[in-house]
C-alpha positions as CSV (number, residue, x, y, z in Angstrom):
1,M,0.0,0.0,0.0
2,K,1.3,3.4,-0.9
3,E,1.4,6.3,1.6
4,S,-0.5,9.4,0.9
5,P,1.4,12.7,0.4
6,E,0.1,14.0,3.7
7,I,1.5,11.1,5.6
8,S,4.8,11.3,3.8
9,A,5.0,15.1,4.6
10,A,4.1,14.3,8.2
11,R,6.9,11.7,8.5
12,I,9.4,14.2,7.0
13,E,8.3,16.9,9.5
14,V,8.6,14.4,12.4
15,E,12.2,13.6,11.3
16,R,13.0,17.3,11.1
17,S,11.5,17.9,14.5
18,R,13.4,14.9,15.9
19,A,16.7,16.2,14.4
20,R,16.1,19.7,16.0
21,V,15.3,18.1,19.4
22,M,18.4,16.0,19.2
23,A,20.5,19.0,18.2
24,T,19.1,21.0,21.1
25,A,19.8,18.1,23.5
26,H,23.4,17.9,22.2
27,D,23.9,21.7,22.7
28,L,22.5,21.5,26.2
29,Q,24.9,18.6,27.0
30,E,27.8,20.8,25.8
31,R,26.7,23.8,27.8
32,L,26.3,21.8,31.0
33,K,29.7,20.1,30.9
34,P,31.7,21.2,34.0
35,K,34.6,22.3,31.7
36,T,32.3,24.5,29.7
37,L,30.6,25.9,32.8
38,A,34.0,26.7,34.4
39,R,35.2,28.4,31.2
40,D,32.1,30.5,30.9
41,A,32.3,31.5,34.6
42,W,36.0,32.4,34.2
43,E,35.3,34.5,31.1
44,G,32.4,36.3,32.9
45,A,34.6,37.0,35.9
46,K,37.3,38.4,33.7
47,T,34.9,40.6,31.8
48,K,33.3,41.9,35.0
49,G,36.7,42.5,36.6
50,A,37.8,44.5,33.5
51,D,34.6,46.5,33.6
52,L,35.1,47.3,37.3
53,A,38.7,48.3,36.8
54,E,37.7,50.6,33.9
55,D,35.0,52.2,36.1
56,A,37.5,52.7,38.9
57,V,40.0,54.4,36.6
58,D,37.3,56.6,35.3
59,A,36.2,57.5,38.8
60,V,39.8,58.3,39.8
61,K,40.2,60.5,36.7
62,A,37.0,62.4,37.5
63,R,37.8,63.0,41.2
64,P,41.6,62.5,41.9
65,F,41.5,64.3,45.3
66,A,38.6,62.2,46.6
67,A,40.3,59.0,45.4
68,T,43.5,60.0,47.2
69,G,41.5,60.6,50.4
70,V,39.8,57.2,50.1
71,V,43.2,55.5,49.5
72,A,44.7,57.4,52.5
73,A,41.8,56.4,54.7
74,I,42.1,52.7,53.7
75,A,45.9,52.8,54.3
76,M,45.4,54.4,57.7
77,F,42.8,51.8,58.6
78,L,45.1,48.9,57.5
79,A,48.1,50.4,59.3
80,R,46.2,51.5,62.4
81,E,48.2,49.4,64.9
82,P,51.6,50.7,63.9
83,L,50.2,54.2,63.8
84,I,48.7,53.9,67.2
85,N,52.1,52.6,68.5
86,L,53.9,55.5,66.8
87,A,51.4,58.0,68.4
88,G,52.0,56.5,71.8
89,K,55.7,56.8,71.4
90,L,55.4,60.4,70.3
91,V,53.2,61.2,73.3
92,D,55.6,59.4,75.7
93,G,58.5,61.4,74.2
94,V,56.7,64.7,74.6
95,S,55.7,63.8,78.1
96,A,59.3,63.0,79.0
97,K,60.5,66.3,77.6
98,R,58.0,68.2,79.6
99,A,59.0,66.4,82.7
100,V,62.6,67.2,82.1
101,K,61.7,70.9,81.6
102,R,59.7,70.9,84.8
103,Q,62.6,69.5,86.8
104,R,65.0,72.2,85.3
105,R,62.8,75.2,86.0
106,P,62.7,75.0,89.8
107,A,66.4,74.4,89.8
108,K,67.0,77.6,87.9
109,K,64.8,79.6,90.2
110,Q,66.6,78.3,93.3
111,N,70.0,79.2,91.7
112,A,68.6,82.7,91.0
113,S,67.3,83.1,94.5
114,E,70.7,81.9,96.0
115,A,72.6,84.4,93.8
116,T,70.5,87.3,95.2
117,Q,71.1,86.4,98.7
């Protein structure tokens, strides 16, 4: 028995649809491979990082003094312990100098009063 042209056309369309579905399934398998996922994630991260760096450069060019202030604030925050120690040493040094000056002043006054007598 011979097939009608409608049935033959339907079979051809079914084969085309099957081929498209299989091609789509193959593409999905490729996209979901761990190697492909890792590569895509890496490329996305590189692109995003490059965009962020470009935006940062533009921001620094637009406001160099503000950027300098932010960098200085971050540096001071990161170096806060050594800066606190340095400030403590400076305060101790100033306090020691004042103590020495206080000790010298009364001695000078006594010498002056002894000289007048």
